[in-house]
C-alpha positions as CSV (number, residue, x, y, z in Angstrom):
1,M,121.1,136.3,64.0
2,S,122.0,135.7,67.6
3,T,125.4,134.6,68.7
4,P,126.1,131.4,70.7
5,T,127.1,133.7,73.6
6,A,123.6,135.1,73.7
7,A,122.0,131.6,73.8
8,A,124.4,130.5,76.5
9,E,123.5,133.6,78.5
10,V,119.7,132.8,78.2
11,L,120.5,129.2,79.3
12,R,122.3,130.4,82.4
13,R,120.1,133.4,83.3
14,V,116.7,131.9,82.7
15,F,117.1,128.1,83.2
16,G,120.1,128.1,85.5
17,Y,122.4,125.8,83.6
18,P,126.1,126.6,83.0
19,S,126.5,125.0,79.6
20,F,124.7,123.3,76.7
21,R,124.8,119.5,76.4
22,G,125.6,117.6,73.2
23,Q,124.1,119.2,70.1
24,Q,121.9,121.7,71.9
25,A,124.0,124.7,71.1
26,E,124.2,123.8,67.4
27,I,120.5,123.2,67.2
28,V,119.6,126.5,69.0
29,D,121.9,128.5,66.7
30,H,120.4,126.8,63.6
31,I,116.8,127.7,64.6
32,V,117.7,131.2,65.8
33,G,119.3,131.7,62.3
34,G,116.0,130.8,60.6
35,G,116.7,127.2,59.7
36,D,114.3,124.2,59.8
37,A,115.3,121.1,61.9
38,L,114.3,117.6,62.8
39,V,115.7,116.7,66.2
40,L,115.9,113.2,67.5
41,M,117.0,113.2,71.1
42,P,116.2,110.8,73.9
43,T,113.8,111.5,76.7
44,G,115.6,113.6,79.3
45,G,118.1,114.8,76.8
46,G,116.9,118.5,76.8
47,K,114.8,118.7,73.7
48,S,112.6,121.5,75.1
49,L,115.5,123.9,75.4
50,C,116.1,123.5,71.7
51,Y,113.0,125.5,70.9
52,Q,112.4,127.4,74.1
53,I,115.7,129.3,73.9
54,P,115.3,130.3,70.2
55,A,111.7,131.5,71.0
56,L,113.3,133.8,73.6
57,L,116.0,135.0,71.2
58,R,113.9,135.5,68.1
59,A,111.3,138.3,67.7
60,G,107.8,137.3,68.6
61,V,106.2,134.2,70.0
62,G,107.1,130.6,69.6
63,V,104.2,128.3,68.9
64,V,104.6,124.8,70.3
65,V,102.3,122.1,68.9
66,S,101.7,119.3,71.4
67,P,99.2,116.5,71.6
68,L,99.4,116.4,75.4
69,I,96.5,118.5,76.5
70,A,96.6,117.1,80.1
71,L,100.3,118.1,80.5
72,M,100.4,121.6,78.9
73,Q,99.5,123.2,82.2
74,D,102.5,121.7,84.0
75,Q,104.8,122.6,81.1
76,V,103.6,126.2,81.2
77,D,103.9,126.3,85.0
78,A,107.5,125.2,84.8
79,L,108.3,128.0,82.3
80,R,106.6,130.6,84.4
81,Q,108.6,129.5,87.4
82,A,111.7,130.3,85.3
83,G,110.3,133.7,84.4
84,V,109.2,132.9,80.9
85,K,105.9,134.4,79.7
86,A,104.1,131.2,78.6
87,A,100.5,130.1,78.1
88,F,98.5,127.3,76.5
89,L,95.3,127.0,74.4
90,N,93.3,123.8,74.5
91,S,89.9,122.4,75.2
92,S,90.4,122.5,79.0
93,L,90.0,126.3,79.0
94,D,86.7,128.1,79.3
95,Y,85.7,130.8,76.7
96,R,86.9,133.7,78.9
97,A,90.3,132.1,79.5
98,V,90.6,131.5,75.7
99,V,89.8,135.1,74.8
100,D,92.2,136.4,77.5
101,T,95.0,134.2,76.2
102,E,94.4,135.2,72.5
103,R,94.5,138.9,73.5
104,A,97.8,138.4,75.3
105,L,99.1,136.7,72.3
106,L,98.2,139.5,69.9
107,R,99.5,142.2,72.4
108,G,102.9,140.5,72.2
109,E,102.9,139.5,75.9
110,L,103.9,135.9,75.4
111,D,107.2,134.2,74.6
112,L,105.7,130.8,74.1
113,I,102.2,129.4,73.5
114,Y,101.4,125.7,73.6
115,V,98.6,124.6,71.3
116,A,96.9,121.3,70.6
117,P,97.1,120.4,66.9
118,E,93.3,120.3,66.4
119,R,93.0,123.9,67.7
120,L,96.0,125.2,65.8
121,L,94.4,124.1,62.5
122,T,91.1,126.0,63.1
123,E,90.3,129.0,61.0
124,R,90.2,131.1,64.2
125,F,93.8,130.3,65.3
126,I,95.2,130.4,61.7
127,G,93.7,133.9,61.6
128,L,95.7,134.8,64.8
129,L,98.9,133.5,63.2
130,E,98.3,135.6,60.1
131,E,98.0,138.7,62.2
132,L,101.2,137.8,64.0
133,I,103.1,137.1,60.8
134,A,101.9,140.5,59.4
135,R,103.5,142.2,62.4
136,Q,106.6,140.0,62.2
137,Q,105.8,138.6,65.6
138,L,105.9,134.8,64.8
139,A,109.2,133.4,66.1
140,L,109.0,129.7,65.2
141,F,106.9,126.6,65.1
142,A,107.9,123.7,67.3
143,I,106.2,120.4,66.6
144,D,106.7,118.2,69.6
145,E,106.2,114.4,69.6
146,A,106.7,114.5,65.8
147,H,106.5,110.7,65.6
148,C,102.7,111.1,66.0
149,V,102.7,111.9,62.2
150,S,103.8,108.3,61.4
151,Q,101.1,105.8,60.4
152,W,103.7,103.1,61.0
153,G,104.2,104.3,64.6
154,H,102.6,103.5,67.9
155,D,101.3,107.0,68.7
156,F,99.7,108.0,65.4
157,R,97.6,111.2,65.5
158,P,95.7,111.8,62.2
159,E,95.6,115.6,62.8
160,Y,99.4,115.7,62.8
161,I,99.4,115.0,59.0
162,Q,97.7,118.3,58.4
163,L,100.6,120.2,60.1
164,S,102.3,120.4,56.7
165,Q,99.9,123.5,56.3
166,L,102.3,125.4,58.5
167,H,105.0,125.4,55.9
168,E,102.6,126.1,53.1
169,R,101.0,129.1,54.8
170,F,104.0,130.5,56.7
171,P,107.1,129.5,54.7
172,S,109.3,132.2,56.3
173,V,108.8,130.8,59.9
174,P,111.4,128.3,61.0
175,R,110.1,124.9,62.1
176,I,111.6,122.4,64.5
177,A,110.1,118.9,64.8
178,L,111.2,116.9,67.8
179,T,110.8,113.3,69.0
180,A,112.5,111.0,71.4
181,T,112.3,107.9,69.2
182,A,112.1,107.2,65.5
183,D,113.6,104.4,63.4
184,Q,114.7,105.1,59.8
185,L,111.3,104.5,58.4
186,T,109.6,106.8,60.9
187,R,112.2,109.5,60.4
188,Q,111.6,109.6,56.6
189,E,107.9,109.7,57.1
190,I,108.2,112.7,59.5
191,R,110.3,114.6,56.9
192,T,107.9,113.8,54.0
193,R,104.6,114.4,55.8
194,L,105.7,117.6,57.5
195,G,107.5,119.0,54.4
196,L,110.9,118.9,56.2
197,N,112.9,117.3,53.4
198,E,115.3,120.3,53.3
199,A,115.5,120.5,57.1
200,R,118.7,119.7,58.9
201,V,118.6,116.5,60.9
202,F,120.1,116.3,64.3
203,V,120.4,112.8,65.8
204,A,121.7,112.6,69.4
205,S,122.8,109.3,70.9
206,F,119.8,107.2,71.8
207,D,121.7,105.7,74.8
208,R,120.2,106.1,78.2
209,P,123.1,104.8,80.3
210,N,121.4,105.3,83.6
211,I,118.6,102.8,82.8
212,R,119.2,99.1,83.6
213,Y,117.3,96.8,81.2
214,T,116.1,93.4,82.5
215,I,113.8,90.8,80.9
216,V,112.5,87.7,82.6
217,E,110.4,84.8,81.5
218,R,106.8,85.1,82.7
219,D,106.2,82.5,85.3
220,N,104.1,84.0,88.1
221,P,103.8,87.6,86.9
222,R,102.2,89.1,90.0
223,K,104.8,87.5,92.3
224,Q,107.6,88.5,89.9
225,L,106.3,92.1,89.8
226,L,106.0,92.3,93.5
227,A,109.6,91.0,94.0
228,F,110.8,93.7,91.5
229,L,108.8,96.4,93.3
230,G,110.4,95.4,96.6
231,A,113.6,97.3,95.5
232,H,111.5,100.4,94.7
233,R,109.3,101.0,97.7
234,G,108.3,104.6,97.8
235,N,109.5,105.3,94.2
236,A,107.4,106.6,91.4
237,G,107.0,104.2,88.5
238,I,104.9,103.0,85.6
239,V,103.6,99.4,85.0
240,Y,102.4,98.8,81.5
241,C,99.7,96.2,80.6
242,L,98.3,95.3,77.2
243,S,94.6,95.3,78.2
244,R,92.3,97.7,80.1
245,R,91.0,94.8,82.2
246,K,94.5,93.8,83.2
247,V,95.3,97.4,84.1
248,D,92.3,97.6,86.5
249,E,93.0,94.2,88.1
250,T,96.7,94.9,88.5
251,A,96.1,98.3,90.1
252,L,93.5,96.8,92.5
253,W,95.9,94.0,93.5
254,L,98.9,96.3,94.0
255,N,96.9,98.5,96.4
256,A,96.0,95.3,98.3
257,Q,99.7,94.7,98.6
258,G,100.4,98.1,100.1
259,V,101.5,99.8,96.9
260,T,99.9,103.1,96.0
261,A,98.7,102.3,92.5
262,L,96.4,104.1,90.1
263,P,94.8,102.7,86.8
264,Y,95.0,104.7,83.5
265,H,93.5,103.7,80.2
266,A,91.2,105.1,77.5
267,G,88.1,103.3,79.0
268,L,88.2,105.4,82.1
269,P,86.2,108.7,82.3
270,A,88.3,111.7,81.2
271,A,87.9,113.2,84.7
272,D,89.3,110.1,86.3
273,R,92.3,109.9,83.9
274,Q,93.1,113.6,84.6
275,R,92.8,113.1,88.3
276,H,95.1,110.0,88.3
277,Q,97.6,111.7,86.1
278,Q,97.8,114.7,88.3
279,R,98.3,112.5,91.4
280,F,101.1,110.7,89.6
281,L,102.8,114.0,88.7
282,R,102.2,115.8,92.0
283,E,102.5,113.2,94.7
284,E,105.6,111.1,95.5
285,G,105.8,107.3,95.3
286,V,102.7,106.8,93.1
287,V,102.7,103.8,90.7
288,M,100.7,104.3,87.5
289,V,99.3,101.0,86.0
290,A,98.5,101.8,82.4
291,T,98.0,100.9,78.8
292,I,100.1,102.8,76.2
293,A,97.4,105.5,76.4
294,F,99.5,106.9,79.2
295,G,103.0,108.4,79.2
296,M,103.8,110.3,76.0
297,G,105.6,113.5,77.0
298,I,105.5,112.9,80.8
299,D,107.8,115.4,82.3
300,K,108.1,113.8,85.7
301,P,111.9,113.5,86.1
302,D,112.0,111.1,89.0
303,V,110.2,108.0,87.6
304,R,112.5,105.4,89.0
305,F,111.2,102.4,87.0
306,V,109.1,101.3,84.1
307,A,107.8,97.7,84.2
308,H,106.1,95.8,81.4
309,L,103.8,92.9,82.2
310,D,103.2,92.3,78.5
311,L,105.4,92.5,75.4
312,P,105.4,95.9,73.6
313,K,104.6,95.6,69.9
314,S,108.0,97.0,68.7
315,L,111.4,98.1,69.9
316,E,110.4,101.6,69.1
317,A,107.5,101.4,71.5
318,Y,109.6,99.7,74.1
319,Y,112.3,102.4,73.9
320,Q,109.7,105.2,74.1
321,E,108.0,103.6,77.1
322,T,111.1,102.7,79.0
323,G,112.5,106.1,78.3
324,R,110.0,107.6,80.8
325,A,112.2,106.3,83.6
326,G,115.1,108.4,84.9
327,R,114.7,111.6,83.0
328,D,116.8,113.2,85.8
329,G,119.8,111.0,84.8
330,E,119.7,109.0,88.1
331,P,119.9,105.2,88.1
332,S,116.6,103.7,87.0
333,E,115.2,100.4,85.8
334,A,113.3,99.0,82.8
335,W,111.9,95.6,83.7
336,M,109.8,93.3,81.6
337,T,108.2,89.8,81.9
338,Y,107.0,88.1,78.8
339,G,105.9,84.7,77.5
340,L,104.9,82.8,74.4
341,N,101.3,83.9,74.6
342,D,102.4,87.5,74.0
343,V,103.6,86.6,70.5
344,V,100.2,85.0,69.6
345,I,98.2,88.0,70.9
346,H,100.3,90.5,69.0
347,R,100.2,88.5,65.8
348,Q,96.4,88.2,66.2
349,M,96.1,92.0,66.7
350,I,98.1,92.6,63.5
351,E,96.2,90.1,61.3
352,E,92.8,91.2,62.5
353,S,93.5,94.9,62.1
354,S,92.1,96.8,59.1
355,A,95.6,98.1,58.2
356,P,96.9,97.8,54.6
357,L,99.0,94.7,53.8
358,E,102.2,96.8,53.6
359,Q,101.6,98.2,57.1
360,K,100.9,94.7,58.4
361,R,104.2,93.5,56.9
362,V,106.1,96.3,58.6
363,E,104.3,95.6,62.0
364,R,105.3,91.9,61.7
365,Q,108.9,92.9,61.1
366,K,108.9,95.2,64.1
367,L,107.4,92.5,66.3
368,E,110.1,90.0,65.2
369,S,112.8,92.6,66.1
370,M,111.2,92.9,69.6
371,L,111.2,89.1,70.0
372,A,114.8,88.8,68.9
373,Y,115.7,91.5,71.5
374,C,114.0,89.5,74.3
375,E,115.7,86.2,73.5
376,S,119.2,87.4,72.4
377,A,122.3,86.6,74.4
378,R,123.8,89.9,73.4
379,C,123.9,93.1,75.5
380,R,120.4,94.7,75.6
381,R,121.7,98.2,75.0
382,V,123.8,97.1,72.0
383,I,120.8,95.6,70.3
384,L,118.5,98.6,71.2
385,L,121.0,101.2,69.9
386,N,121.8,99.1,66.8
387,Y,118.1,99.1,66.0
388,F,118.3,102.9,65.8
389,G,121.4,102.8,63.7
390,E,123.9,103.5,66.5
391,Q,126.9,101.4,67.3
392,A,127.7,100.6,70.9
393,A,129.9,98.5,73.1
394,A,128.5,96.2,75.8
395,C,127.1,98.4,78.6
396,G,127.7,96.5,81.9
397,N,124.2,97.7,83.0
398,C,121.7,95.2,81.7
399,D,120.7,91.7,82.8
400,V,122.8,90.1,80.0
401,C,125.9,92.0,80.9
402,V,125.5,91.7,84.7
403,D,124.5,88.0,84.7
404,P,125.5,86.6,81.2
405,P,123.2,83.8,80.0
406,V,124.5,80.2,79.7
407,L,124.4,79.0,76.1
408,W,124.0,75.3,75.1
409,D,123.8,73.3,71.9
410,G,120.1,73.3,71.3
411,T,120.2,71.7,67.9
412,V,118.7,68.3,69.0
413,A,116.0,70.0,71.1
414,A,115.1,72.3,68.2
415,Q,114.8,69.3,65.9
416,K,112.5,67.6,68.3
417,A,110.3,70.7,68.7
418,L,110.2,71.3,64.9
419,S,109.4,67.7,64.3
420,A,106.5,67.7,66.8
421,A,105.0,70.8,65.0
422,L,105.4,69.1,61.6
423,R,104.0,65.7,62.6
424,T,100.9,67.3,64.1
425,G,100.1,69.1,60.9
426,Q,101.3,72.5,62.1
427,R,97.9,73.0,63.7
428,F,98.7,73.3,67.4
429,G,100.3,75.7,69.8
430,A,103.2,75.3,72.1
431,V,101.3,74.0,75.1
432,H,100.0,71.0,73.2
433,L,103.4,70.4,71.5
434,I,105.2,70.5,74.9
435,D,102.7,67.9,76.3
436,I,103.7,65.6,73.4
437,L,107.4,66.1,73.8
438,R,107.3,65.5,77.5
439,G,105.1,62.4,77.1
440,K,102.0,63.8,78.9
441,S,99.0,61.7,77.8
442,T,96.4,64.4,78.2
443,E,92.8,64.1,77.0
444,K,93.6,66.3,74.0
445,V,96.8,64.4,73.1
446,Q,94.8,61.1,73.2
447,Q,91.9,62.6,71.2
448,F,94.2,63.3,68.3
449,G,96.2,60.2,68.6
450,H,99.4,62.2,69.3
451,D,100.5,59.7,72.0
452,R,101.3,57.3,69.2
453,L,103.7,59.7,67.4
454,P,107.4,59.0,67.2
455,T,108.0,62.4,69.0
456,F,105.8,61.4,72.0
457,G,108.0,61.5,75.1
458,V,111.3,62.2,73.3
459,G,111.7,65.5,75.2
460,A,111.3,64.2,78.8
461,D,114.8,65.5,79.5
462,L,113.5,69.1,79.6
463,D,110.8,70.4,81.9
464,E,107.9,72.5,80.8
465,R,109.8,75.8,81.5
466,G,112.8,74.6,79.4
467,W,110.6,73.7,76.5
468,R,108.8,77.1,76.6
469,S,112.2,78.7,76.4
470,V,113.1,76.6,73.3
471,F,109.8,77.4,71.5
472,R,110.2,81.2,72.3
473,Q,113.7,81.2,70.9
474,L,112.6,79.3,67.8
475,L,109.9,82.0,67.3
476,A,112.4,84.8,68.0
477,G,114.9,83.2,65.6
478,G,112.4,83.0,62.8
479,L,112.3,79.2,62.6
480,L,108.7,79.0,63.7
481,D,105.8,81.4,63.0
482,A,102.6,81.7,65.2
483,D,99.6,81.6,62.9
484,A,97.2,84.1,64.4
485,S,94.3,82.9,62.2
486,A,94.7,79.4,63.7
487,Y,94.8,80.3,67.4
488,G,98.6,80.5,67.6
489,A,99.3,77.3,65.7
490,L,103.1,77.0,65.3
491,K,104.3,76.6,61.7
492,L,107.7,76.0,60.3
493,T,109.4,78.6,58.2
494,D,112.0,78.1,55.5
495,A,114.7,78.9,58.0
496,A,113.8,75.7,60.0
497,R,114.7,73.3,57.1
498,P,118.6,73.4,57.6
499,V,118.2,72.8,61.4
500,L,115.7,70.0,60.9
501,K,118.0,68.3,58.4
502,G,121.0,68.6,60.6
503,E,122.8,71.0,58.1
504,T,123.4,73.6,60.8
505,S,123.6,73.8,64.6
506,L,121.8,76.1,67.0
507,Q,123.0,77.8,70.2
508,L,120.2,78.5,72.7
509,R,120.0,80.4,76.0
510,R,119.5,78.1,79.0
511,Q,116.6,79.1,81.1
512,V,117.8,79.5,84.8
513,E,116.1,80.8,87.9
514,R,117.5,84.3,88.8
515,P,116.8,86.2,92.0
516,P,115.3,89.7,91.4
517,A,118.1,92.2,90.9
518,K,118.6,94.9,93.6
519,A,118.4,98.5,92.5
520,S,122.0,99.6,92.2
521,R,124.2,102.4,91.1
522,S,126.4,100.8,88.4
523,R,129.4,102.5,87.1
524,A,127.6,103.2,83.9
525,A,124.7,104.8,85.7
526,V,126.7,106.9,87.9
527,G,129.0,108.0,85.1
528,S,126.0,109.2,83.1
529,V,125.2,112.0,85.5
530,A,127.5,114.9,84.9
531,R,128.0,116.8,88.1
532,V,130.9,117.7,90.3
533,V,129.3,117.5,93.7
534,D,126.2,115.9,95.2
535,A,124.7,115.3,98.6
536,P,123.2,112.0,99.7
537,P,119.5,111.8,98.8
538,D,118.7,111.1,102.5
539,S,120.7,113.9,104.2
540,P,118.8,116.0,106.8
541,L,119.3,119.1,104.7
542,V,117.9,117.5,101.6
543,D,114.9,116.3,103.6
544,S,114.3,119.9,104.8
545,L,114.6,121.2,101.3
546,R,112.1,118.6,100.0
547,S,109.6,119.5,102.8
548,W,109.9,123.2,101.9
549,R,109.5,122.3,98.2
550,L,106.4,120.2,98.8
551,E,104.8,123.0,100.8
552,Q,105.5,125.4,97.9
553,A,104.1,123.0,95.4
554,R,100.9,122.5,97.4
555,E,100.4,126.3,97.8
556,Q,100.8,126.9,94.1
557,G,99.0,123.8,92.8
558,V,101.9,122.5,90.8
559,P,104.1,119.3,90.8
560,A,107.1,119.5,93.2
561,Y,109.6,119.1,90.3
562,V,108.3,122.3,88.7
563,I,109.6,124.2,91.7
564,L,113.1,122.6,91.8
565,H,114.4,119.2,90.7
566,D,115.7,116.6,93.2
567,R,119.2,117.1,91.7
568,T,119.1,120.8,92.3
569,L,118.1,120.2,96.0
570,R,121.1,117.9,96.4
571,E,123.4,120.4,94.7
572,I,122.2,123.0,97.2
573,A,122.9,120.7,100.1
574,A,126.4,119.9,98.8
575,L,127.4,123.4,97.8
576,L,125.8,125.2,100.8
577,P,125.4,128.6,99.1
578,A,125.6,131.5,101.6
579,S,124.7,134.4,99.3
580,P,122.3,135.1,96.3
581,E,125.4,135.0,94.0
582,A,126.4,131.6,95.3
583,L,122.8,130.3,94.8
584,L,122.9,131.4,91.2
585,A,125.9,129.0,90.7
586,V,123.6,126.0,91.5
587,P,122.6,124.2,88.3
588,G,118.8,124.6,87.8
589,I,118.4,127.9,89.5
590,G,118.0,130.9,87.2
591,V,117.5,134.5,88.0
592,A,113.7,134.3,88.4
593,K,113.9,131.3,90.8
594,A,116.7,132.9,92.8
595,Q,114.6,136.1,93.2
596,R,111.5,134.1,94.2
597,Y,112.9,131.5,96.4
598,G,116.4,132.7,97.3
599,E,115.7,134.1,100.8
600,A,113.9,130.9,101.9
601,L,116.5,128.5,100.5
602,L,119.4,130.4,102.0
603,A,117.6,130.4,105.4
604,I,117.2,126.7,105.2
605,V,120.9,126.2,104.4
606,A,121.9,128.6,107.2
607,S,119.9,126.6,109.7
608,G,121.9,123.5,108.7
609,H,118.9,121.1,108.5
């Protein structure tokens, strides 16, 4: 068994970091000692090191199971830059490359090999593993993105369920399953399906203090998005949409507005998806407009924002998607606009799916939690962390904390809204009910005689936007339900009865117009980045280092961050190393990178620009 000192030495020598963070050292020691583990750690928290370092310390090769075929090349390139002998096997390789990689594997020339789950489970690859185990050259199995095993989850991969074979065939090989997000239900499913019931569970804090969360009512979504992007000119980011059509239209429109935007969804040819993903990873300032088909496992550290133009279907999905911002720990934003129609669309998708009744029930509960999050007057971060079973104090870095909502006694307004739904037979959606409440005698209102109802015109004191807010909050609070089978007709639930009868009061958020927030470095965001020194991102020396890095990246055909992270460049500009030994003291520069790039970096520093 290795000692923690040996692990720390690998961390410093290979990866260039002076110390472990959080539970990393404990996880590494547990796996090196032959134990199984389930690791839940937020994006950017350093999950990869938890299996990469044990693979370097244990005899043999570490086998990493990943569903991310398009990203394996970049992951392997990053390891090779650090001097780690790594390779991958997936369908992107030709036969010659596959054979060469398999031979290198059997010759003991690899420290880590990344494999897609469908390839790992083939007889050919299982045969390779059996040869390795016979030679005692199989160090560990790392199952990345382990939430893909969950049928309740948003990234379900059927082939992941078969990964329980690893334990059955190779019980002596330690396994580590990792994911950035999993609620209690998903955690248990991972343990059960992967045979990890005896594994030690490590749960890091889910908090991403460098991310600012903001949610706005959908009014003019394109105008709202453009205003938000105004604070992020030249930044890389992701804009999520629910439909493929909306992705294509939004990307086209953004380009017309001078934003470099690329579409990504499952309906695009595979070659186009690959090309767009590579541009996003390797160029600076590219905005990816995508469905949820994009993003899992994205290693790009400098994604400055994630915007949602549609409501995610669960808080789990929202956390996973927003977590793609700010992996480098720098201030980043998660922005979302949503409206009543989102609720109707998601309900319809749930009801029309072929999922079992129990799964539909779980999905409805998850959607309700997502709605409650959007309409709550409590700190966004507190609600998000509570959902994952973690307690937290108000963060000071979300829209609710920065600009607290005004609450008002909405009891009477709620009674009017509920009464309108009841008196129209609970057969109509919010648009029609709002027309009735505001006294708008539309053709449809007249057609059904709803202009003669006692509720007609009783809500003239609120404008349309105000009533939309009331109905959203009644849905989020569980007093109304959107019937997907009846085109979103709003129906009263049992929880509505006490309010309708005046037995209880109701506090609601008042909808007010807010200017788009400027990107800022809040105390919470700055405090989340642990470093002693730093240079301004726009200093001449940092610019020179970035230009050199871009040239290196183009020559080698890899993303710029694979060479060195932005933070490492700023550390160099702040510390001004004048010798190879001083360069090794810069976080993010290990021995291999110092040997490869040291002379060039020191020359740039010496030139002073």
